[in-house]
Backbone as CSV, one residue per row, in Angstrom:
resi,resn,N_x,N_y,N_z,CA_x,CA_y,CA_z,C_x,C_y,C_z
1,MET,17.238,-81.383,182.731,17.632,-83.218,182.679,17.515,-84.086,184.022
2,HIS,18.121,-83.042,184.938,17.995,-83.613,186.072,16.675,-84.279,186.955
3,THR,15.391,-83.147,185.993,13.977,-83.731,186.141,13.184,-84.540,186.074
4,ILE,13.952,-85.379,184.914,14.119,-86.211,183.743,13.647,-87.372,184.984
5,TRP,12.921,-88.488,184.876,13.027,-89.408,185.661,13.818,-90.427,185.214
6,TRP,13.252,-91.058,183.614,13.978,-92.070,183.200,15.827,-91.716,183.471
7,VAL,15.722,-90.859,183.270,17.362,-90.205,183.287,17.590,-91.020,184.319
8,TRP,17.570,-90.618,185.500,17.979,-91.461,186.948,17.985,-92.833,186.800
9,VAL,16.686,-93.522,186.008,16.376,-94.662,185.997,17.230,-95.618,184.679
10,ALA,17.891,-94.991,184.182,18.712,-95.046,182.978,20.341,-95.573,183.335
11,VAL,20.663,-94.771,183.767,22.040,-93.880,184.755,22.309,-95.665,185.685
12,GLY,21.261,-95.574,186.396,20.777,-96.652,187.579,21.307,-97.874,186.611
13,LEU,20.152,-98.349,185.715,20.410,-99.723,185.060,22.094,-100.112,184.332
14,GLY,22.445,-98.718,183.786,23.535,-98.762,183.132,24.337,-99.346,184.013
15,LEU,25.002,-98.411,185.481,25.618,-98.827,186.806,25.732,-100.374,187.122
16,ALA,24.097,-100.262,186.976,23.691,-101.995,187.613,24.806,-102.648,186.485
17,ILE,24.754,-102.694,185.057,25.152,-103.278,184.202,26.887,-103.416,184.463
18,LEU,27.377,-101.985,184.640,28.310,-102.110,185.840,28.882,-102.809,185.952
19,GLU,28.216,-103.008,187.177,28.730,-103.636,188.362,29.141,-105.165,188.411
20,LEU,28.235,-105.745,187.201,28.580,-106.989,186.496,30.305,-107.218,186.262
21,PHE,31.363,-105.659,185.623,32.370,-106.544,185.189,33.182,-105.571,186.579
22,ALA,32.709,-105.281,187.617,33.121,-104.993,188.922,33.293,-105.786,189.498
23,PRO,34.109,-106.605,190.983,33.806,-107.063,191.614,33.692,-106.594,192.669
24,GLY,33.352,-106.897,193.592,33.349,-106.107,195.056,32.058,-105.267,195.366
25,PHE,30.805,-105.523,195.232,29.614,-104.629,195.147,30.369,-102.922,194.808
26,LEU,30.710,-102.928,193.795,31.637,-101.081,193.523,30.062,-99.928,193.484
27,PHE,28.986,-100.396,192.535,28.597,-99.355,191.564,26.637,-99.972,191.699
28,ALA,27.208,-101.136,193.331,25.253,-101.626,193.151,24.666,-100.259,194.026
29,GLY,25.382,-100.465,194.847,24.651,-98.557,195.935,24.438,-97.979,194.983
30,PHE,25.181,-97.601,194.322,25.008,-96.017,193.165,24.139,-96.817,192.362
31,ALA,23.655,-97.770,191.785,22.680,-97.774,190.843,21.050,-98.288,191.624
32,VAL,21.103,-98.536,192.699,20.107,-98.987,193.790,19.349,-97.387,193.986
33,GLY,20.382,-96.683,193.833,20.541,-95.697,195.115,19.911,-94.181,193.219
34,ALA,20.502,-94.731,192.201,19.412,-94.164,191.226,18.377,-93.884,190.527
35,VAL,18.185,-95.834,190.470,16.257,-95.987,190.290,15.753,-95.934,191.031
36,VAL,16.097,-95.947,192.476,14.952,-95.399,193.650,15.080,-94.164,192.929
37,THR,16.027,-93.292,193.194,15.845,-91.532,192.848,14.659,-91.451,191.757
38,GLY,14.668,-91.769,190.761,14.171,-92.026,189.614,12.676,-92.497,190.028
39,GLY,12.828,-93.752,190.486,11.612,-94.008,190.986,10.741,-93.126,191.533
40,ILE,11.457,-92.341,192.650,10.237,-91.365,193.644,9.818,-90.196,192.565
41,MET,11.236,-89.725,191.711,10.441,-88.297,190.484,9.348,-88.950,189.521
42,GLY,9.500,-90.443,189.239,8.463,-90.959,188.037,6.715,-91.369,188.672
43,LEU,7.016,-91.616,189.963,5.956,-92.452,190.493,5.284,-90.805,190.987
44,ASN,5.728,-90.052,191.083,5.137,-88.566,191.987,4.589,-89.018,193.320
45,LEU,5.457,-89.262,193.554,5.763,-89.614,195.466,5.424,-88.376,196.295
46,PRO,5.023,-88.247,197.629,5.332,-87.552,198.051,6.749,-87.164,198.466
47,GLY,6.963,-85.720,197.962,8.482,-85.069,198.049,9.187,-85.495,196.377
48,SER,8.123,-85.231,195.613,8.882,-85.792,194.283,8.980,-84.420,193.666
49,VAL,8.211,-83.188,194.069,8.080,-82.224,193.489,9.237,-81.715,194.702
50,TRP,9.971,-81.741,195.507,10.736,-81.251,196.012,12.017,-81.814,195.511
51,LEU,12.113,-82.934,195.030,12.862,-83.257,194.003,13.387,-82.095,192.723
52,GLU,12.588,-82.254,191.917,12.534,-81.678,190.592,12.885,-79.820,191.118
53,GLU,12.522,-79.520,191.860,12.874,-77.966,192.289,14.346,-77.539,191.605
54,SER,15.346,-78.325,192.699,16.807,-78.187,192.141,17.577,-79.155,191.374
55,PRO,18.294,-79.156,191.045,19.228,-80.306,190.423,20.130,-81.113,191.508
56,ILE,20.201,-79.725,192.420,20.579,-79.945,194.319,19.951,-80.863,195.120
57,ASN,18.873,-81.133,195.174,18.062,-81.699,195.822,17.702,-83.474,195.452
58,ALA,17.950,-83.351,193.668,18.072,-85.027,193.544,19.277,-85.557,193.850
59,LEU,20.334,-84.664,193.938,21.449,-85.176,193.535,21.912,-85.492,195.397
60,VAL,21.581,-85.165,196.224,21.242,-85.186,197.688,20.711,-86.285,198.595
61,VAL,19.471,-86.748,197.627,18.535,-88.068,197.792,19.550,-88.912,197.563
62,PHE,19.999,-88.895,195.812,20.466,-90.059,195.428,21.784,-90.330,196.245
63,ALA,22.634,-89.025,196.917,23.510,-89.126,197.997,23.194,-90.271,199.154
64,ILE,21.750,-89.900,199.706,21.820,-90.481,200.729,21.287,-92.047,200.784
65,LEU,20.225,-92.275,199.568,19.785,-93.274,199.121,21.038,-94.738,198.701
66,SER,22.093,-94.265,198.118,23.424,-94.626,197.866,23.895,-95.249,199.345
67,LEU,24.095,-94.397,199.944,24.679,-94.566,200.870,24.357,-95.174,201.799
68,GLY,22.384,-95.295,202.294,22.259,-96.231,202.814,21.944,-97.578,202.408
69,VAL,22.241,-97.490,200.946,22.300,-99.299,200.177,23.381,-100.173,201.116
70,TRP,24.462,-98.873,200.460,26.058,-99.037,200.639,26.167,-99.836,202.211
71,LEU,25.437,-99.311,203.028,25.739,-99.960,204.281,24.973,-100.869,204.437
72,ALA,23.943,-101.358,204.360,22.694,-102.524,204.691,23.630,-103.545,203.708
73,MET,24.200,-102.707,202.047,24.325,-104.320,201.729,25.961,-104.570,203.221
74,ARG,26.877,-103.803,203.312,27.672,-104.098,203.692,27.764,-104.820,205.284
75,ALA,26.482,-104.724,205.723,25.875,-105.079,207.083,25.980,-106.470,206.824
76,ALA,24.396,-106.904,206.045,24.075,-108.134,205.509,25.639,-108.959,204.656
77,MET,26.235,-108.270,203.875,27.521,-109.581,203.677,28.475,-109.663,204.694
78,GLY,28.804,-108.217,205.474,29.275,-108.651,206.725,30.831,-108.276,205.743
79,ILE,32.266,-108.152,207.041,32.977,-108.009,206.173,34.035,-109.024,206.171
80,ARG,34.843,-109.728,205.293,35.054,-110.726,205.176,36.469,-110.937,205.621
81,LYS,37.263,-112.070,206.784,37.803,-111.885,207.864,38.980,-113.097,206.618
82,GLY,40.433,-112.822,207.206,40.787,-114.000,206.796,40.968,-113.712,205.169
83,GLN,40.726,-112.386,204.372,41.096,-112.916,202.737,41.688,-112.910,201.954
84,ILE,43.404,-112.799,203.115,44.669,-112.915,202.633,45.049,-114.529,202.488
85,LYS,45.989,-115.248,201.834,45.852,-116.767,201.766,47.439,-116.158,201.909
86,THR,48.223,-117.312,203.125,49.645,-117.207,202.965,50.281,-118.774,202.231
87,ILE,50.720,-118.649,201.131,51.451,-119.864,200.876,52.621,-120.327,200.341
88,ASP,53.006,-121.025,201.903,54.479,-121.235,202.500,55.114,-122.554,201.720
89,ARG,53.955,-123.156,200.790,55.256,-123.777,199.972,54.825,-123.980,198.831
90,ASP,56.037,-123.834,198.048,55.255,-124.593,196.394,54.970,-125.376,195.803
91,ILE,53.536,-126.026,195.064,53.583,-126.914,194.902,54.100,-127.969,193.678
92,ASN,55.594,-127.249,193.390,56.080,-127.490,192.117,57.482,-128.262,192.390
93,GLU,57.437,-128.321,194.386,58.629,-128.557,195.287,58.952,-130.306,195.315
94,ASP,57.667,-131.396,195.564,57.403,-132.588,195.250,57.891,-132.951,194.274
C-alpha cells in the first residue's frame, strides 16, 4: 500500500480537508508532505524507485517534507506576539 502513489495523494487531500476544521495550520504541513511524496512516486521522478523499496523510505521522505513545509509556514506566518488579551473591565458595568 505504501508504494501506491495515489494513496499518498488521497491521504494528503484528506488532511487538507481536515485542516479546514482545525485552526492554526495543524494538518497543512502533513497534507503538503503527503501530496508531494505521492507526486514524486507518481511522476517517477529520480529517487522514486528508492521510495518504493521500503515503507520506511517513503515515511522518512514524508516526515522530512512535512517538517520542511511546517518550518517554512512558521517562518512565513511568524510567531504572533500578544495573542492574549487582558480584559480589565466588564462591558456591562457602565
